[in-house]
Structures are given as C-alpha cells and as structure tokens.
C-alpha positions in Angstrom: 0.0 0.0 0.0 1.2 3.5 -0.8 2.1 6.1 2.0 -1.4 7.6 1.3 -3.8 7.1 4.2 -7.0 5.2 3.6 -10.2 6.7 4.9 -10.4 3.9 7.5 -7.0 4.5 8.8 -7.4 8.3 9.2 -10.7 7.8 10.9 -9.0 5.5 13.5 -6.1 7.8 14.0 -8.1 11.0 14.4 -10.4 9.3 16.9 -7.4 8.4 19.0 -5.6 11.8 18.7 -8.5 14.3 19.0 -9.1 13.5 22.6 -5.4 13.9 23.5 -4.2 17.4 24.6 -1.0 18.5 22.8 2.3 17.8 24.5 3.7 21.2 23.4 2.7 24.6 24.8 0.7 26.9 22.4 3.9 29.0 22.0 6.1 26.0 21.1 3.4 24.9 18.7 3.3 28.3 17.0 7.1 28.3 16.7 7.0 24.9 15.2 4.4 25.8 12.6 6.4 29.0 11.8 9.6 26.9 11.4 7.7 24.9 8.8 7.0 28.0 6.8 3.4 28.7 8.0 2.6 32.3 8.7 0.9 32.3 12.3 -1.0 34.7 14.4 -2.8 34.4 17.7 -6.5 33.3 18.1 -8.6 33.9 21.2 -8.1 31.2 23.9 -10.3 28.3 23.4 -11.7 29.7 20.3 -11.3 30.3 16.5 -11.5 34.2 16.3 -8.4 36.2 15.6 -7.1 38.2 18.6 -6.7 41.4 16.5 -7.6 43.0 13.2 -5.2 43.0 10.3 -4.1 39.4 10.8 -3.5 38.7 7.0 -0.7 41.2 7.0 0.5 40.8 10.5 0.8 36.9 10.4 4.5 35.9 10.5 7.1 33.3 10.7 9.3 35.6 12.9 10.2 33.8 16.2 10.7 37.1 18.0 7.3 38.4 17.1 5.7 35.1 17.8 7.2 35.0 21.4 5.9 38.6 22.0 2.4 37.6 21.0 2.3 34.5 23.2 4.1 36.1 26.2 2.6 38.3 28.9 4.8 41.4 28.9 4.3 42.2 32.6 4.7 38.8 34.1 6.7 37.1 31.3 4.3 34.1 31.4 3.2 32.1 28.4 -0.3 33.0 27.1 -2.7 30.3 26.1 -3.9 31.8 22.8 -4.8 29.3 20.1 -3.0 29.5 16.8 -4.1 30.7 13.4 -2.4 30.0 10.2 -3.0 32.6 7.4 -3.7 30.8 4.1 -2.9 33.7 1.8 0.0 31.8 0.2 -1.7 28.3 0.6 -4.6 26.2 -0.6 -6.1 24.4 2.3 -8.9 21.9 1.9 -11.2 22.1 4.9 -12.9 18.8 5.4 -15.9 18.9 7.6 -17.9 15.9 9.0 -20.1 17.8 11.5 -23.9 17.8 11.2 -23.9 14.8 8.8 -21.6 16.6 6.3 -19.8 14.1 4.0 -16.3 15.6 3.9 -14.3 12.6 4.2 -16.3 10.7 1.6 -16.3 13.7 -0.8 -12.5 14.1 -0.5 -11.9 10.3 -1.2 -14.5 10.4 -3.8 -12.3 12.9 -5.8 -9.6 10.4 -5.8 -7.7 12.4 -3.2 -5.5 11.0 -0.4 -3.8 12.5 2.6 -0.3 12.6 1.0 0.3 16.2 2.0 0.6 18.0 5.4 -2.6 17.3 7.1 -4.1 18.3 10.5 -7.0 16.5 12.3 -9.6 18.7 13.9 -11.3 17.9 17.2 -14.6 17.2 15.5 -13.2 14.6 13.1 -12.5 16.9 10.2 -9.1 17.5 8.4 -7.2 20.5 7.1 -5.1 19.3 4.1 -2.4 21.8 3.0 -1.2 22.4 -0.5 0.7 25.1 -2.4 -0.5 26.5 -5.7 -1.9 29.6 -7.2 -3.7 32.3 -5.2 -7.3 31.4 -4.8 -10.5 32.7 -3.2 -12.2 31.2 -0.2 -14.9 28.8 -1.3 -17.4 26.8 0.6 -19.1 23.5 -0.2 -17.3 23.1 -3.6 -19.2 19.9 -4.4 -22.6 21.2 -3.2 -24.6 21.6 0.1 -23.6 18.8 2.5 -20.4 17.8 0.6 -18.3 19.1 3.5 -15.4 20.4 1.4 -14.4 24.0 1.7 -11.3 25.8 0.3 -9.3 28.3 2.4 -7.2 30.7 0.4 -6.7 34.4 0.1 -7.5 36.3 3.3 -8.5 33.0 4.9 -7.2 31.1 7.9 -7.3 27.8 9.6 -6.8 26.8 13.2 -3.3 25.4 13.6 -2.0 22.2 15.2 -1.5 22.6 18.9 -4.7 24.7 19.4 -7.3 23.4 21.8 -11.1 23.8 21.7 -13.1 22.6 24.8 -10.2 20.4 25.9 -9.8 18.7 22.5 -6.7 19.4 20.4 -5.9 20.0 16.7 -3.3 17.4 15.9 -0.8 16.8 13.1 -2.1 13.8 11.3 0.2 13.6 8.3 3.6 15.0 9.0 5.2 15.7 5.7 5.9 18.6 3.3 3.2 20.6 1.8 2.7 19.3 -1.7 1.2 20.9 -4.9 -2.4 21.2 -5.2 -3.8 18.1 -7.1 -5.0 18.7 -10.7 -8.5 17.4 -9.8 -9.0 20.5 -7.5 -8.0 23.0 -10.2 -11.6 23.5 -11.5 -12.6 24.6 -8.0 -10.0 27.2 -7.6 -11.2 30.8 -8.4 -8.9 33.9 -8.4 -9.4 36.1 -5.3 -10.4 39.6 -5.1 -12.8 40.4 -7.9 -16.4 39.6 -8.8 -19.0 41.0 -11.0 -21.6 43.0 -9.2 -23.3 44.4 -12.3 -22.4 44.6 -16.0 -19.3 46.8 -15.5 -19.0 47.0 -11.7 -16.6 45.0 -9.6 -15.8 44.6 -5.9 -12.6 43.7 -4.3 -12.1 41.5 -1.2 -9.6 44.0 0.2 -8.1 43.5 3.6 -9.9 46.5 4.9 -13.3 45.1 3.8 -12.4 41.7 5.3 -11.4 43.3 8.6 -14.5 45.4 8.8 -16.7 42.4 8.0 -14.9 40.3 10.7 -15.4 43.1 13.3 -19.1 43.4 12.3 -19.7 39.7 12.6 -18.1 39.2 15.9 -19.2 42.4 17.6 -22.3 44.0 15.9 -24.2 41.6 13.7 -27.5 40.5 15.0 -27.9 36.7 15.5 -30.5 34.8 13.6 -33.2 33.1 15.8 -35.3 30.5 14.2 -39.0 31.3 14.4 -38.3 35.0 15.1 -37.4 36.2 11.6 -34.1 34.3 11.5 -34.0 34.0 7.7 -34.6 37.7 7.4 -31.8 38.4 9.8 -29.4 36.2 7.9 -30.4 37.8 4.6 -29.6 41.2 6.1 -26.3 40.3 7.5 -25.2 38.7 4.3 -26.6 41.7 2.3 -24.4 44.0 4.5 -21.3 42.1 3.7 -21.8 41.9 0.0 -23.7 45.0 -1.0 -22.3 47.5 1.7 -18.8 46.2 2.2 -18.3 44.8 -1.3 -17.1 41.3 -0.4 -17.4 38.5 -2.9 -20.1 35.8 -2.2 -17.5 33.1 -1.3 -15.7 35.3 1.1 -18.8 36.6 2.8 -20.2 33.2 3.2 -16.8 31.8 4.6 -16.6 34.6 7.1 -20.3 34.1 8.1 -19.9 30.5 8.6 -16.7 30.8 10.6 -17.5 33.8 12.7 -21.2 34.2 13.0 -23.2 31.0 12.2 -22.4 29.1 15.5 -23.9 31.9 17.5 -27.3 31.7 15.9 -30.2 29.9 17.5 -29.9 27.1 16.6 -26.4 27.4 15.0 -26.9 27.9 11.3 -24.1 25.6 10.4 -26.1 22.7 12.0 -29.3 23.2 10.2 -30.1 20.9 7.3 -30.7 23.5 4.7 -32.7 26.6 5.8 -29.8 28.2 7.6 -27.3 28.0 4.6 -30.0 28.9 2.0 -31.1 32.0 3.9 -27.4 33.1 4.0 -26.7 32.4 0.5 -29.8 34.1 -1.0 -28.5 37.6 -1.0 -24.9 36.4 -1.9 -26.3 35.1 -5.2 -28.4 38.1 -5.9 
C-alpha cells in the first residue's frame, strides 16, 4: 500500500488523537508551525476568532514576534492563545464531518489522499495543506452537505496545537506541503474580484475583510429560528456583499466561521434553511 492514508486509517487515527491534549505549549506549537514556513498569528483562547484585526498582513514566521504575542509582557508568562495559520499563500482543503456532512467521503470520492501535510480537527475533520496559485475562499465546492471548503486568500485555519473545549488539533500527516492536485483546479477561483453588475466589480480587500470580521463578531444580530431568523441572515449577508463589497464566497466563509455558530440554533447545523437563507443575498 502507498504512503497515502486510507479513509479507515485516518478515521482511526483522528479518533485516538482528537481526545489527547497536545504535549507542546501553544507558544512552542506556534514556533514549530512557523519553522515549517506557516505564517501564524494568535486566536482567542479556546476559540477560533483572531485576537486582533489586520491578521492577514501581521501573520508571520518571525520567532521574536511570535514570542511577543504568546508572552505576557508584565509577568513574562506564556499565554494560552490558540494558533491561526494565514492561508494567503496556501490552498487548504477544509474537510467537515459535523452535522452529517460528508467531507471525508467527498474528499476520497475525488480520488484524493492524505499525502500532503494534514491536520486533524477535534470534530473529526481535516485540514489538508497544498501550495498553488492564489485562490478565493470557497465553501461546499461539491454542493450543500459535501463538507469540502477551500481556504485561500484572506482566509485562515486553526493550527495544530490549538485546543477547543479540551480537544486538540493534531498533526495527522507530518510531511511537506505538496502541490495542489489537478483534480482540484476547476474549483480554484482567483481572489479579489467579482461582477456586481455589468461593469462593476468589488474587491475582497483587507480593509473590507477586517471590517466584516469586526461586524460579525461584535455587531451583527444573531438569527433566531421562528423570530425572523431567515430575514436576519439575509440582512447580515447583504451588508457584507452590498455594503462592504465582499465576494459571495468570502462573505459566506466569514459568516460560517465567525457568526453562524452563535445563531439559535447554530446556522451551520441546520439541514438547509440556515445556509439557504445566508446564500440568497450572496447570489443576488
């Protein structure tokens, strides 16, 4: 058998690893990822939100800066921030198996294998890292429920060594980052521009992304099922696309990562209504 992992083997390994806390400190994990060439930045403790705005530009491999971020200036103690990896210069396939999503089956169905650097998430998913052309963030590349997203320009994933509710992100396939497989090429779209009208374009600028992230985490109303939830989701999505000028893919990726879980019930766990109400204004 080749060095590629079968679906059964990866399931067994992630089930064993996902319940084990990392041996390294968050700082050591961040430094290790940076030494591998990943540009890192801090996320909030026990969470997935960036600690500060402007992270796409501030993410770094510089050990001195990383130590400053993960060290308390006054008491010189290590801070317990989770680790974000900026995917500006990467292509990361985000495999989701929560809420009956079929991420693993979809990935293997494309003929793909875990032969590049891979991280197991606490919920049984995977982040598979590739290098390739700059690309936009895209969700559900094979359709609703497929569980395959792509993280690229102005995107990030949670890095190995991070912990959510006592469960760790673990390196599952410790190897070099390989080139993006040809089978994924049709799903890679250039970042930054989309048609808003016949001759009008919008850019996914850092400023727009930062403003959207701040809005979603601090000011956006949550959608409540049975109390105009679909209308609320529509308005939030419309603000991102029509007021801030984000592309549909970037807006949806930010909403699903930074807003959907706070809705009642969490929009990411609904079978269809949550996502359809979000995507309606994005496709308008």
